[in-house]
N, CA and C atoms as a LAMMPS dump frame, in Angstrom:
ITEM: TIMESTEP
0
ITEM: NUMBER OF ATOMS
699
ITEM: BOX BOUNDS ff ff ff
-5.0000000000000000e+02 5.0000000000000000e+02
-5.0000000000000000e+02 5.0000000000000000e+02
-5.0000000000000000e+02 5.0000000000000000e+02
ITEM: ATOMS id mol type element x y z
1 1 1 N -456.057 182.948 217.244
2 1 2 C -455.157 181.9 216.732
3 1 3 C -455.978 180.833 216.006
4 2 1 N -455.575 180.499 214.764
5 2 2 C -456.336 179.543 213.966
6 2 3 C -456.173 178.124 214.506
7 3 1 N -457.209 177.326 214.29
8 3 2 C -457.189 175.949 214.769
9 3 3 C -456.27 175.084 213.913
10 4 1 N -455.563 174.162 214.556
11 4 2 C -454.66 173.251 213.846
12 4 3 C -455.486 172.263 213.029
13 5 1 N -455.129 172.1 211.761
14 5 2 C -455.825 171.165 210.88
15 5 3 C -455.034 169.859 210.792
16 6 1 N -455.712 168.76 211.077
17 6 2 C -455.06 167.45 211.157
18 6 3 C -455.596 166.512 210.075
19 7 1 N -454.685 165.75 209.491
20 7 2 C -455.072 164.777 208.461
21 7 3 C -454.501 163.407 208.781
22 8 1 N -455.329 162.389 208.598
23 8 2 C -454.894 160.992 208.685
24 8 3 C -455.055 160.343 207.324
25 9 1 N -454.009 159.669 206.872
26 9 2 C -454.073 158.931 205.622
27 9 3 C -453.82 157.456 205.846
28 10 1 N -454.461 156.633 205.03
29 10 2 C -454.229 155.183 205.014
30 10 3 C -453.775 154.805 203.613
31 11 1 N -452.635 154.156 203.509
32 11 2 C -452.153 153.62 202.238
33 11 3 C -452.671 152.193 202.092
34 12 1 N -453.225 151.89 200.917
35 12 2 C -453.793 150.553 200.712
36 12 3 C -453.591 150.102 199.273
37 13 1 N -453.331 148.82 199.14
38 13 2 C -453.218 148.173 197.83
39 13 3 C -454.411 147.24 197.668
40 14 1 N -454.921 147.142 196.448
41 14 2 C -456.082 146.29 196.226
42 14 3 C -455.776 144.832 196.59
43 15 1 N -456.757 144.179 197.114
44 15 2 C -456.627 142.818 197.655
45 15 3 C -456.732 141.739 196.566
46 16 1 N -456.074 141.936 195.458
47 16 2 C -456.062 140.943 194.377
48 16 3 C -455.22 139.74 194.804
49 17 1 N -455.773 138.507 194.775
50 17 2 C -454.989 137.336 195.172
51 17 3 C -453.685 137.231 194.384
52 18 1 N -452.615 136.964 195.106
53 18 2 C -451.302 136.845 194.488
54 18 3 C -450.522 138.14 194.451
55 19 1 N -451.192 139.265 194.755
56 19 2 C -450.53 140.572 194.691
57 19 3 C -450.328 141.196 196.066
58 20 1 N -450.899 140.603 197.103
59 20 2 C -450.822 141.175 198.452
60 20 3 C -450.503 140.082 199.471
61 21 1 N -449.953 140.508 200.614
62 21 2 C -449.73 139.63 201.768
63 21 3 C -449.022 138.326 201.352
64 22 1 N -447.9 138.452 200.671
65 22 2 C -447.264 137.266 200.099
66 22 3 C -446.678 136.347 201.165
67 23 1 N -446.184 136.906 202.268
68 23 2 C -445.673 136.042 203.337
69 23 3 C -446.808 135.293 204.011
70 24 1 N -447.94 135.937 204.169
71 24 2 C -449.101 135.259 204.728
72 24 3 C -449.645 134.226 203.743
73 25 1 N -449.591 134.551 202.449
74 25 2 C -450.077 133.629 201.426
75 25 3 C -449.254 132.346 201.373
76 26 1 N -447.998 132.414 201.814
77 26 2 C -447.14 131.226 201.784
78 26 3 C -447.702 130.102 202.649
79 27 1 N -448.43 130.458 203.706
80 27 2 C -449.025 129.426 204.57
81 27 3 C -450.536 129.332 204.419
82 28 1 N -451.181 130.438 204.049
83 28 2 C -452.643 130.464 204.02
84 28 3 C -453.232 130.341 202.621
85 29 1 N -452.391 130.477 201.6
86 29 2 C -452.889 130.499 200.234
87 29 3 C -453.214 131.916 199.795
88 30 1 N -453.132 132.162 198.497
89 30 2 C -453.293 133.51 197.975
90 30 3 C -454.695 134.063 198.178
91 31 1 N -455.705 133.221 198.027
92 31 2 C -457.088 133.694 198.144
93 31 3 C -457.403 134.092 199.577
94 32 1 N -457.023 133.257 200.542
95 32 2 C -457.283 133.586 201.951
96 32 3 C -456.488 134.815 202.377
97 33 1 N -455.242 134.896 201.942
98 33 2 C -454.43 136.066 202.284
99 33 3 C -455.071 137.341 201.755
100 34 1 N -455.634 137.281 200.546
101 34 2 C -456.308 138.442 199.969
102 34 3 C -457.558 138.798 200.769
103 35 1 N -458.283 137.784 201.241
104 35 2 C -459.461 138.045 202.077
105 35 3 C -459.062 138.74 203.372
106 36 1 N -457.963 138.29 203.966
107 36 2 C -457.485 138.941 205.192
108 36 3 C -457.093 140.387 204.91
109 37 1 N -456.434 140.614 203.785
110 37 2 C -456.032 141.97 203.401
111 37 3 C -457.247 142.886 203.307
112 38 1 N -458.296 142.387 202.681
113 38 2 C -459.53 143.141 202.543
114 38 3 C -460.163 143.434 203.906
115 39 1 N -460.179 142.439 204.789
116 39 2 C -460.727 142.622 206.129
117 39 3 C -459.926 143.635 206.934
118 40 1 N -458.6 143.557 206.826
119 40 2 C -457.748 144.48 207.587
120 40 3 C -458.02 145.926 207.16
121 41 1 N -458.174 146.137 205.853
122 41 2 C -458.444 147.482 205.373
123 41 3 C -459.813 147.966 205.844
124 42 1 N -460.825 147.116 205.723
125 42 2 C -462.163 147.535 206.143
126 42 3 C -462.19 147.863 207.635
127 43 1 N -461.518 147.035 208.445
128 43 2 C -461.472 147.303 209.882
129 43 3 C -460.748 148.61 210.176
130 44 1 N -459.666 148.876 209.452
131 44 2 C -458.914 150.12 209.644
132 44 3 C -459.779 151.333 209.341
133 45 1 N -460.514 151.278 208.232
134 45 2 C -461.361 152.405 207.851
135 45 3 C -462.49 152.617 208.856
136 46 1 N -463.04 151.536 209.376
137 46 2 C -464.104 151.653 210.386
138 46 3 C -463.573 152.289 211.666
139 47 1 N -462.411 151.847 212.111
140 47 2 C -461.912 152.245 213.425
141 47 3 C -461.401 153.683 213.46
142 48 1 N -460.811 154.137 212.367
143 48 2 C -460.16 155.448 212.385
144 48 3 C -460.98 156.521 211.666
145 49 1 N -462.268 156.318 211.553
146 49 2 C -463.127 157.191 210.74
147 49 3 C -463.385 158.555 211.366
148 50 1 N -462.92 158.779 212.6
149 50 2 C -463.111 160.088 213.226
150 50 3 C -461.785 160.735 213.629
151 51 1 N -460.676 160.175 213.191
152 51 2 C -459.355 160.665 213.61
153 51 3 C -458.852 161.752 212.659
154 52 1 N -458.977 163.001 213.072
155 52 2 C -458.489 164.094 212.251
156 52 3 C -459.614 164.846 211.556
157 53 1 N -459.262 165.988 211.004
158 53 2 C -460.233 166.803 210.274
159 53 3 C -460.454 166.275 208.861
160 54 1 N -459.45 165.63 208.323
161 54 2 C -459.497 165.096 206.964
162 54 3 C -458.928 163.686 206.99
163 55 1 N -459.609 162.761 206.295
164 55 2 C -459.146 161.364 206.258
165 55 3 C -459.081 160.918 204.799
166 56 1 N -457.902 160.451 204.418
167 56 2 C -457.628 160.093 203.032
168 56 3 C -457.332 158.603 202.922
169 57 1 N -458.029 157.913 202.024
170 57 2 C -457.643 156.562 201.642
171 57 3 C -456.872 156.671 200.333
172 58 1 N -455.56 156.53 200.423
173 58 2 C -454.691 156.603 199.247
174 58 3 C -454.51 155.187 198.713
175 59 1 N -455.085 154.913 197.567
176 59 2 C -455.205 153.533 197.096
177 59 3 C -454.456 153.315 195.783
178 60 1 N -454.202 152.05 195.506
179 60 2 C -453.599 151.636 194.251
180 60 3 C -454.071 150.215 193.931
181 61 1 N -454.288 149.864 192.653
182 61 2 C -454.167 150.722 191.467
183 61 3 C -455.429 151.543 191.242
184 62 1 N -455.294 152.598 190.452
185 62 2 C -456.419 153.501 190.216
186 62 3 C -457.578 152.801 189.514
187 63 1 N -457.278 151.745 188.755
188 63 2 C -458.328 151.026 188.029
189 63 3 C -459.308 150.324 188.966
190 64 1 N -458.953 150.182 190.23
191 64 2 C -459.821 149.502 191.209
192 64 3 C -460.607 150.499 192.068
193 65 1 N -460.705 151.738 191.608
194 65 2 C -461.342 152.765 192.438
195 65 3 C -462.761 152.388 192.849
196 66 1 N -463.533 151.798 191.944
197 66 2 C -464.923 151.477 192.267
198 66 3 C -465.009 150.476 193.412
199 67 1 N -464.045 149.541 193.499
200 67 2 C -464.075 148.554 194.576
201 67 3 C -463.665 149.178 195.908
202 68 1 N -462.719 150.109 195.87
203 68 2 C -462.38 150.826 197.095
204 68 3 C -463.552 151.69 197.548
205 69 1 N -464.282 152.233 196.591
206 69 2 C -465.402 153.116 196.93
207 69 3 C -466.466 152.382 197.723
208 70 1 N -466.612 151.071 197.491
209 70 2 C -467.624 150.307 198.228
210 70 3 C -467.272 150.172 199.707
211 71 1 N -465.998 150.369 200.067
212 71 2 C -465.562 150.224 201.459
213 71 3 C -465.696 151.5 202.263
214 72 1 N -465.64 152.64 201.588
215 72 2 C -465.551 153.9 202.329
216 72 3 C -466.916 154.564 202.438
217 73 1 N -467.144 155.189 203.575
218 73 2 C -468.327 156.007 203.76
219 73 3 C -467.954 157.464 203.604
220 74 1 N -468.812 158.352 204.083
221 74 2 C -468.556 159.787 203.939
222 74 3 C -467.37 160.297 204.744
223 75 1 N -466.86 159.457 205.647
224 75 2 C -465.751 159.892 206.501
225 75 3 C -464.411 159.927 205.771
226 76 1 N -464.326 159.248 204.632
227 76 2 C -463.047 159.102 203.94
228 76 3 C -463.119 159.669 202.531
229 77 1 N -462.002 160.244 202.082
230 77 2 C -461.86 160.726 200.713
231 77 3 C -460.903 159.809 199.974
232 78 1 N -461.305 159.354 198.802
233 78 2 C -460.442 158.498 197.99
234 78 3 C -459.421 159.332 197.226
235 79 1 N -458.181 158.843 197.21
236 79 2 C -457.113 159.532 196.486
237 79 3 C -456.2 158.479 195.857
238 80 1 N -456.125 158.404 194.538
239 80 2 C -455.21 157.432 193.918
240 80 3 C -453.764 157.76 194.266
241 81 1 N -452.98 156.733 194.535
242 81 2 C -451.55 156.951 194.732
243 81 3 C -450.906 157.289 193.389
244 82 1 N -449.879 158.11 193.437
245 82 2 C -449.175 158.468 192.209
246 82 3 C -448.231 157.335 191.812
247 83 1 N -447.676 157.445 190.622
248 83 2 C -446.698 156.466 190.166
249 83 3 C -445.391 156.632 190.939
250 84 1 N -444.592 155.568 190.936
251 84 2 C -443.29 155.635 191.597
252 84 3 C -443.155 154.589 192.672
253 85 1 N -441.985 154.567 193.319
254 85 2 C -441.793 153.601 194.393
255 85 3 C -442.535 154.08 195.643
256 86 1 N -442.491 153.265 196.703
257 86 2 C -443.253 153.597 197.905
258 86 3 C -442.856 154.954 198.466
259 87 1 N -441.564 155.243 198.482
260 87 2 C -441.112 156.511 199.017
261 87 3 C -441.648 157.699 198.236
262 88 1 N -441.641 157.601 196.919
263 88 2 C -442.159 158.688 196.089
264 88 3 C -443.653 158.887 196.314
265 89 1 N -444.377 157.79 196.48
266 89 2 C -445.82 157.887 196.699
267 89 3 C -446.133 158.483 198.069
268 90 1 N -445.345 158.107 199.075
269 90 2 C -445.546 158.663 200.41
270 90 3 C -445.212 160.15 200.431
271 91 1 N -444.115 160.531 199.789
272 91 2 C -443.723 161.934 199.754
273 91 3 C -444.813 162.773 199.092
274 92 1 N -445.368 162.282 197.998
275 92 2 C -446.438 163.026 197.323
276 92 3 C -447.63 163.191 198.248
277 93 1 N -447.998 162.135 198.981
278 93 2 C -449.127 162.218 199.9
279 93 3 C -448.929 163.371 200.887
280 94 1 N -447.74 163.451 201.495
281 94 2 C -447.48 164.519 202.467
282 94 3 C -447.445 165.893 201.796
283 95 1 N -446.764 165.997 200.663
284 95 2 C -446.683 167.278 199.971
285 95 3 C -448.083 167.791 199.623
286 96 1 N -448.926 166.889 199.148
287 96 2 C -450.284 167.258 198.765
288 96 3 C -451.09 167.726 199.978
289 97 1 N -450.93 167.035 201.109
290 97 2 C -451.66 167.417 202.316
291 97 3 C -451.277 168.824 202.776
292 98 1 N -449.982 169.119 202.774
293 98 2 C -449.551 170.445 203.209
294 98 3 C -449.962 171.528 202.21
295 99 1 N -449.968 171.196 200.929
296 99 2 C -450.458 172.155 199.93
297 99 3 C -451.929 172.495 200.177
298 100 1 N -452.661 171.531 200.725
299 100 2 C -454.083 171.731 200.988
300 100 3 C -454.357 172.332 202.36
301 101 1 N -453.311 172.815 203.018
302 101 2 C -453.513 173.576 204.241
303 101 3 C -453.488 172.794 205.535
304 102 1 N -453.083 171.516 205.485
305 102 2 C -452.999 170.742 206.713
306 102 3 C -451.769 171.16 207.53
307 103 1 N -451.875 171.051 208.848
308 103 2 C -450.78 171.415 209.752
309 103 3 C -450.075 170.203 210.344
310 104 1 N -450.822 169.144 210.609
311 104 2 C -450.273 167.908 211.164
312 104 3 C -450.8 166.755 210.315
313 105 1 N -449.889 165.979 209.732
314 105 2 C -450.287 164.958 208.768
315 105 3 C -449.71 163.606 209.184
316 106 1 N -450.591 162.619 209.309
317 106 2 C -450.204 161.259 209.666
318 106 3 C -450.465 160.321 208.507
319 107 1 N -449.705 159.231 208.478
320 107 2 C -449.917 158.179 207.485
321 107 3 C -449.71 156.83 208.149
322 108 1 N -450.671 155.921 207.945
323 108 2 C -450.556 154.538 208.403
324 108 3 C -450.876 153.62 207.235
325 109 1 N -450.606 152.332 207.415
326 109 2 C -451.015 151.331 206.443
327 109 3 C -452.25 150.606 206.961
328 110 1 N -452.618 149.54 206.273
329 110 2 C -453.769 148.746 206.712
330 110 3 C -453.332 147.4 207.27
331 111 1 N -452.038 147.249 207.572
332 111 2 C -451.52 145.99 208.076
333 111 3 C -451.576 145.888 209.599
334 112 1 N -452.042 146.953 210.27
335 112 2 C -452.181 146.926 211.732
336 112 3 C -453.594 147.36 212.106
337 113 1 N -454.594 146.55 211.742
338 113 2 C -455.984 146.981 211.952
339 113 3 C -456.367 147.121 213.418
340 114 1 N -455.556 146.552 214.306
341 114 2 C -455.828 146.598 215.752
342 114 3 C -454.992 147.661 216.445
343 115 1 N -454.355 148.535 215.68
344 115 2 C -453.555 149.609 216.26
345 115 3 C -454.421 150.419 217.233
346 116 1 N -453.969 150.619 218.463
347 116 2 C -454.782 151.39 219.412
348 116 3 C -455.078 152.795 218.9
349 117 1 N -456.309 153.217 219.02
350 117 2 C -456.678 154.571 218.613
351 117 3 C -455.849 155.609 219.362
352 118 1 N -455.503 155.279 220.6
353 118 2 C -454.739 156.238 221.415
354 118 3 C -453.392 156.565 220.784
355 119 1 N -452.809 155.621 220.023
356 119 2 C -451.519 155.88 219.394
357 119 3 C -451.636 157.007 218.363
358 120 1 N -452.744 157.025 217.635
359 120 2 C -452.94 158.073 216.632
360 120 3 C -453.084 159.428 217.307
361 121 1 N -453.851 159.485 218.379
362 121 2 C -454.009 160.763 219.082
363 121 3 C -452.696 161.186 219.742
364 122 1 N -451.926 160.228 220.24
365 122 2 C -450.601 160.551 220.776
366 122 3 C -449.705 161.15 219.692
367 123 1 N -449.836 160.619 218.47
368 123 2 C -449.025 161.129 217.36
369 123 3 C -449.381 162.585 217.051
370 124 1 N -450.666 162.907 217.041
371 124 2 C -451.06 164.297 216.828
372 124 3 C -450.487 165.192 217.929
373 125 1 N -450.588 164.753 219.177
374 125 2 C -450.051 165.549 220.285
375 125 3 C -448.539 165.723 220.147
376 126 1 N -447.861 164.669 219.692
377 126 2 C -446.404 164.744 219.527
378 126 3 C -446.025 165.795 218.492
379 127 1 N -446.847 165.947 217.46
380 127 2 C -446.534 166.914 216.41
381 127 3 C -446.717 168.362 216.87
382 128 1 N -447.296 168.55 218.036
383 128 2 C -447.324 169.897 218.608
384 128 3 C -445.951 170.287 219.145
385 129 1 N -445.108 169.27 219.385
386 129 2 C -443.774 169.516 219.953
387 129 3 C -442.653 169.191 218.973
388 130 1 N -442.879 168.224 218.1
389 130 2 C -441.821 167.713 217.232
390 130 3 C -442.203 167.846 215.761
391 131 1 N -441.176 167.847 214.909
392 131 2 C -441.414 167.933 213.467
393 131 3 C -441.785 166.586 212.859
394 132 1 N -441.304 165.508 213.481
395 132 2 C -441.534 164.164 212.96
396 132 3 C -441.939 163.257 214.11
397 133 1 N -442.908 162.369 213.861
398 133 2 C -443.245 161.32 214.816
399 133 3 C -443.269 159.994 214.064
400 134 1 N -442.709 158.952 214.7
401 134 2 C -442.682 157.614 214.105
402 134 3 C -443.168 156.588 215.117
403 135 1 N -443.878 155.582 214.617
404 135 2 C -444.256 154.44 215.439
405 135 3 C -443.504 153.215 214.959
406 136 1 N -442.583 152.683 215.754
407 136 2 C -441.782 151.539 215.299
408 136 3 C -442.564 150.233 215.292
409 137 1 N -442.376 149.449 214.254
410 137 2 C -442.945 148.1 214.217
411 137 3 C -441.843 147.097 214.522
412 138 1 N -442.234 145.956 215.041
413 138 2 C -441.238 145.014 215.539
414 138 3 C -440.451 144.319 214.434
415 139 1 N -440.829 144.548 213.166
416 139 2 C -440.088 143.946 212.056
417 139 3 C -438.995 144.87 211.51
418 140 1 N -438.756 146 212.196
419 140 2 C -437.707 146.911 211.751
420 140 3 C -438.181 148.051 210.885
421 141 1 N -439.488 148.153 210.687
422 141 2 C -440.044 149.263 209.931
423 141 3 C -440.798 150.206 210.852
424 142 1 N -441.791 150.892 210.297
425 142 2 C -442.658 151.699 211.151
426 142 3 C -444.1 151.572 210.667
427 143 1 N -445.03 151.654 211.632
428 143 2 C -446.451 151.516 211.321
429 143 3 C -447.13 152.867 211.14
430 144 1 N -446.466 153.932 211.555
431 144 2 C -447.029 155.292 211.461
432 144 3 C -445.897 156.275 211.269
433 145 1 N -446.135 157.257 210.419
434 145 2 C -445.231 158.398 210.31
435 145 3 C -446.079 159.66 210.279
436 146 1 N -445.646 160.664 210.996
437 146 2 C -446.339 161.936 211.005
438 146 3 C -445.359 163.077 210.824
439 147 1 N -445.788 164.108 210.096
440 147 2 C -444.937 165.267 209.825
441 147 3 C -445.693 166.556 210.096
442 148 1 N -444.923 167.593 210.423
443 148 2 C -445.475 168.932 210.607
444 148 3 C -445.192 169.81 209.392
445 149 1 N -444.307 169.345 208.541
446 149 2 C -443.995 170.027 207.285
447 149 3 C -443.303 168.999 206.387
448 150 1 N -443.205 169.238 205.095
449 150 2 C -442.575 168.258 204.199
450 150 3 C -441.111 168.002 204.577
451 151 1 N -440.725 166.739 204.532
452 151 2 C -439.323 166.346 204.715
453 151 3 C -439.026 165.289 203.645
454 152 1 N -438.852 165.69 202.388
455 152 2 C -438.749 164.735 201.275
456 152 3 C -437.627 163.717 201.43
457 153 1 N -436.518 164.108 202.084
458 153 2 C -435.379 163.187 202.167
459 153 3 C -435.68 161.938 202.985
460 154 1 N -436.731 161.956 203.809
461 154 2 C -437.079 160.767 204.592
462 154 3 C -437.552 159.618 203.714
463 155 1 N -437.904 159.915 202.485
464 155 2 C -438.504 158.913 201.613
465 155 3 C -437.592 158.516 200.451
466 156 1 N -436.361 159.019 200.47
467 156 2 C -435.4 158.7 199.406
468 156 3 C -434.386 157.668 199.892
469 157 1 N -434.015 156.759 199.005
470 157 2 C -432.959 155.779 199.264
471 157 3 C -433.214 155.009 200.565
472 158 1 N -434.418 154.497 200.686
473 158 2 C -434.797 153.637 201.811
474 158 3 C -435.076 152.247 201.263
475 159 1 N -434.594 151.228 201.948
476 159 2 C -434.816 149.841 201.512
477 159 3 C -436.174 149.383 202.028
478 160 1 N -437.235 149.834 201.321
479 160 2 C -438.599 149.546 201.743
480 160 3 C -438.859 148.047 201.813
481 161 1 N -439.618 147.649 202.817
482 161 2 C -439.971 146.24 202.972
483 161 3 C -438.902 145.411 203.644
484 162 1 N -437.865 146.053 204.179
485 162 2 C -436.798 145.319 204.861
486 162 3 C -436.713 145.768 206.322
487 163 1 N -435.882 145.092 207.077
488 163 2 C -435.686 145.431 208.488
489 163 3 C -434.818 146.666 208.681
490 164 1 N -434.386 147.298 207.584
491 164 2 C -433.52 148.475 207.664
492 164 3 C -434.296 149.792 207.659
493 165 1 N -435.601 149.729 207.446
494 165 2 C -436.38 150.953 207.234
495 165 3 C -436.303 151.894 208.436
496 166 1 N -436.482 151.356 209.636
497 166 2 C -436.459 152.208 210.834
498 166 3 C -435.091 152.88 211
499 167 1 N -434.034 152.081 210.899
500 167 2 C -432.685 152.618 211.091
501 167 3 C -432.375 153.683 210.051
502 168 1 N -432.663 153.401 208.795
503 168 2 C -432.353 154.36 207.734
504 168 3 C -433.156 155.648 207.903
505 169 1 N -434.408 155.522 208.298
506 169 2 C -435.255 156.707 208.445
507 169 3 C -434.812 157.565 209.622
508 170 1 N -434.517 156.943 210.748
509 170 2 C -434.09 157.735 211.913
510 170 3 C -432.721 158.385 211.671
511 171 1 N -431.865 157.717 210.917
512 171 2 C -430.587 158.341 210.563
513 171 3 C -430.818 159.594 209.717
514 172 1 N -431.765 159.54 208.804
515 172 2 C -432.074 160.706 207.976
516 172 3 C -432.653 161.837 208.826
517 173 1 N -433.5 161.478 209.79
518 173 2 C -434.057 162.493 210.691
519 173 3 C -432.936 163.187 211.453
520 174 1 N -432 162.406 211.955
521 174 2 C -430.891 162.981 212.717
522 174 3 C -429.991 163.857 211.845
523 175 1 N -429.719 163.408 210.625
524 175 2 C -428.885 164.208 209.726
525 175 3 C -429.567 165.523 209.375
526 176 1 N -430.863 165.48 209.192
527 176 2 C -431.622 166.685 208.862
528 176 3 C -431.725 167.62 210.081
529 177 1 N -431.597 167.052 211.284
530 177 2 C -431.71 167.86 212.495
531 177 3 C -433.138 168.135 212.904
532 178 1 N -434.054 167.282 212.478
533 178 2 C -435.463 167.456 212.833
534 178 3 C -435.707 167.019 214.274
535 179 1 N -436.581 167.728 214.958
536 179 2 C -437.043 167.241 216.256
537 179 3 C -437.948 166.038 216.008
538 180 1 N -437.9 165.071 216.921
539 180 2 C -438.46 163.748 216.63
540 180 3 C -438.994 163.105 217.9
541 181 1 N -440.177 162.502 217.801
542 181 2 C -440.718 161.726 218.908
543 181 3 C -441.099 160.334 218.422
544 182 1 N -440.977 159.375 219.332
545 182 2 C -441.214 157.972 219.01
546 182 3 C -442.389 157.445 219.825
547 183 1 N -443.305 156.75 219.144
548 183 2 C -444.43 156.105 219.813
549 183 3 C -444.022 154.732 220.322
550 184 1 N -444.937 154.058 221.006
551 184 2 C -444.701 152.692 221.455
552 184 3 C -444.641 151.741 220.262
553 185 1 N -443.965 150.626 220.452
554 185 2 C -443.851 149.621 219.385
555 185 3 C -445.179 148.916 219.159
556 186 1 N -445.429 148.539 217.916
557 186 2 C -446.6 147.738 217.568
558 186 3 C -446.195 146.763 216.468
559 187 1 N -447.138 146.02 215.912
560 187 2 C -446.75 145.04 214.886
561 187 3 C -447.758 144.976 213.744
562 188 1 N -447.227 144.706 212.554
563 188 2 C -448.027 144.469 211.357
564 188 3 C -448.389 142.99 211.284
565 189 1 N -449.409 142.692 210.489
566 189 2 C -449.824 141.305 210.29
567 189 3 C -449.263 140.848 208.944
568 190 1 N -448.105 140.203 208.986
569 190 2 C -447.417 139.802 207.761
570 190 3 C -447.374 138.301 207.533
571 191 1 N -447.526 137.503 208.584
572 191 2 C -447.434 136.052 208.445
573 191 3 C -448.387 135.376 209.425
574 192 1 N -448.415 134.039 209.43
575 192 2 C -449.37 133.32 210.276
576 192 3 C -449.102 133.561 211.752
577 193 1 N -447.856 133.669 212.131
578 193 2 C -447.533 133.952 213.532
579 193 3 C -448.127 135.292 213.968
580 194 1 N -448.014 136.295 213.093
581 194 2 C -448.618 137.594 213.394
582 194 3 C -450.131 137.479 213.483
583 195 1 N -450.718 136.7 212.582
584 195 2 C -452.166 136.53 212.587
585 195 3 C -452.628 135.865 213.88
586 196 1 N -451.877 134.874 214.35
587 196 2 C -452.216 134.221 215.618
588 196 3 C -452.089 135.204 216.786
589 197 1 N -451.067 136.061 216.742
590 197 2 C -450.924 137.083 217.787
591 197 3 C -452.102 138.046 217.757
592 198 1 N -452.529 138.408 216.549
593 198 2 C -453.681 139.285 216.411
594 198 3 C -454.927 138.647 217.026
595 199 1 N -455.175 137.381 216.707
596 199 2 C -456.354 136.701 217.244
597 199 3 C -456.298 136.6 218.772
598 200 1 N -455.105 136.39 219.294
599 200 2 C -454.959 136.356 220.748
600 200 3 C -455.327 137.711 221.351
601 201 1 N -454.842 138.798 220.733
602 201 2 C -455.187 140.133 221.213
603 201 3 C -456.688 140.397 221.081
604 202 1 N -457.285 139.919 219.985
605 202 2 C -458.7 140.182 219.748
606 202 3 C -459.61 139.371 220.662
607 203 1 N -459.058 138.386 221.317
608 203 2 C -459.837 137.604 222.278
609 203 3 C -459.654 138.085 223.713
610 204 1 N -458.939 139.203 223.859
611 204 2 C -458.779 139.822 225.17
612 204 3 C -459.879 140.869 225.33
613 205 1 N -460.874 140.627 226.195
614 205 2 C -462.012 141.554 226.289
615 205 3 C -461.621 142.953 226.725
616 206 1 N -460.487 143.107 227.375
617 206 2 C -460.057 144.436 227.807
618 206 3 C -459.479 145.268 226.666
619 207 1 N -459.132 144.619 225.562
620 207 2 C -458.524 145.326 224.435
621 207 3 C -459.483 145.567 223.281
622 208 1 N -460.655 144.921 223.299
623 208 2 C -461.471 144.83 222.095
624 208 3 C -462.67 145.768 222.157
625 209 1 N -462.792 146.622 221.134
626 209 2 C -463.991 147.429 220.964
627 209 3 C -464.894 146.735 219.938
628 210 1 N -465.997 147.345 219.59
629 210 2 C -466.961 146.694 218.701
630 210 3 C -466.384 146.439 217.313
631 211 1 N -465.557 147.355 216.822
632 211 2 C -464.973 147.158 215.496
633 211 3 C -463.952 146.022 215.498
634 212 1 N -463.198 145.894 216.586
635 212 2 C -462.24 144.789 216.667
636 212 3 C -462.956 143.46 216.862
637 213 1 N -464.072 143.472 217.58
638 213 2 C -464.87 142.247 217.704
639 213 3 C -465.396 141.831 216.334
640 214 1 N -465.813 142.815 215.536
641 214 2 C -466.245 142.531 214.159
642 214 3 C -465.107 141.892 213.379
643 215 1 N -463.894 142.429 213.49
644 215 2 C -462.744 141.892 212.769
645 215 3 C -462.452 140.463 213.219
646 216 1 N -462.462 140.231 214.522
647 216 2 C -462.208 138.88 215.045
648 216 3 C -463.203 137.883 214.449
649 217 1 N -464.477 138.245 214.437
650 217 2 C -465.502 137.335 213.927
651 217 3 C -465.306 137.061 212.445
652 218 1 N -464.917 138.071 211.675
653 218 2 C -464.718 137.875 210.23
654 218 3 C -463.492 136.982 209.962
655 219 1 N -462.41 137.172 210.73
656 219 2 C -461.223 136.32 210.562
657 219 3 C -461.573 134.875 210.879
658 220 1 N -462.307 134.668 211.952
659 220 2 C -462.691 133.306 212.337
660 220 3 C -463.601 132.682 211.287
661 221 1 N -464.445 133.491 210.635
662 221 2 C -465.29 132.972 209.559
663 221 3 C -464.442 132.483 208.389
664 222 1 N -463.422 133.263 208.029
665 222 2 C -462.538 132.859 206.932
666 222 3 C -461.822 131.558 207.296
667 223 1 N -461.356 131.45 208.533
668 223 2 C -460.689 130.226 208.976
669 223 3 C -461.633 129.032 208.94
670 224 1 N -462.863 129.211 209.424
671 224 2 C -463.826 128.104 209.419
672 224 3 C -464.179 127.685 208.003
673 225 1 N -464.335 128.665 207.121
674 225 2 C -464.651 128.363 205.729
675 225 3 C -463.532 127.56 205.084
676 226 1 N -462.295 127.903 205.416
677 226 2 C -461.147 127.174 204.876
678 226 3 C -461.129 125.735 205.389
679 227 1 N -461.428 125.555 206.662
680 227 2 C -461.431 124.214 207.246
681 227 3 C -462.527 123.346 206.607
682 228 1 N -463.684 123.931 206.332
683 228 2 C -464.772 123.172 205.702
684 228 3 C -464.401 122.783 204.28
685 229 1 N -463.743 123.712 203.558
686 229 2 C -463.395 123.419 202.167
687 229 3 C -462.342 122.327 202.054
688 230 1 N -461.479 122.232 203.09
689 230 2 C -460.469 121.179 203.085
690 230 3 C -461.085 119.817 203.344
691 231 1 N -462.137 119.769 204.166
692 231 2 C -462.789 118.516 204.492
693 231 3 C -461.939 117.629 205.371
694 232 1 N -462.426 116.441 205.684
695 232 2 C -461.68 115.524 206.536
696 232 3 C -460.442 114.982 205.826
697 233 1 N -459.387 114.747 206.623
698 233 2 C -458.155 114.196 206.065
699 233 3 C -458.096 112.702 206.349
């Protein structure tokens, strides 16, 4: 019996100020929000560099490939995202993975850099039993999706970026009749409240590995730098 081939993908957008983390930028400013975006991606790539047989960083825009290349080591393969809305780009990612012989394919973003590694391994195990696995995020979306074969309809007519994503996606799974497993809830870092929750988690010694300690220190450096630049009031 042949061994199951597993792939993990990370979707990422370049950290250009004003183009990313807009809710976080509303309180932190565009430049700081972009720095956090860059840190979250780097931490994600460091932490998940051994999860699966193949690891893909699916990035956009393609013109920034050289800057993404500086973040990745030999553990990751760069892949430009195709044109289209988020659903079309996600569907292509999965279709391409299965065309390349993968059996279990996961996709996460870079907005949950502290996602427990165990959740990813649980997702792979779930795909041994189910056709679809989802990890719900507390904002009404999902932080992880995994498939055992292409299911294109999961990515059509979804109100991406809204609190309806989870409901719409699970309804499509049910209509399709796919077997489905759900992971534990987690959260993305979208605003200052989320960032404060992240820092609280990163200061819990029972939760923090070396890569998360690195992330905590880098976030605190950005905060200290901002405080110095503001000066006394």
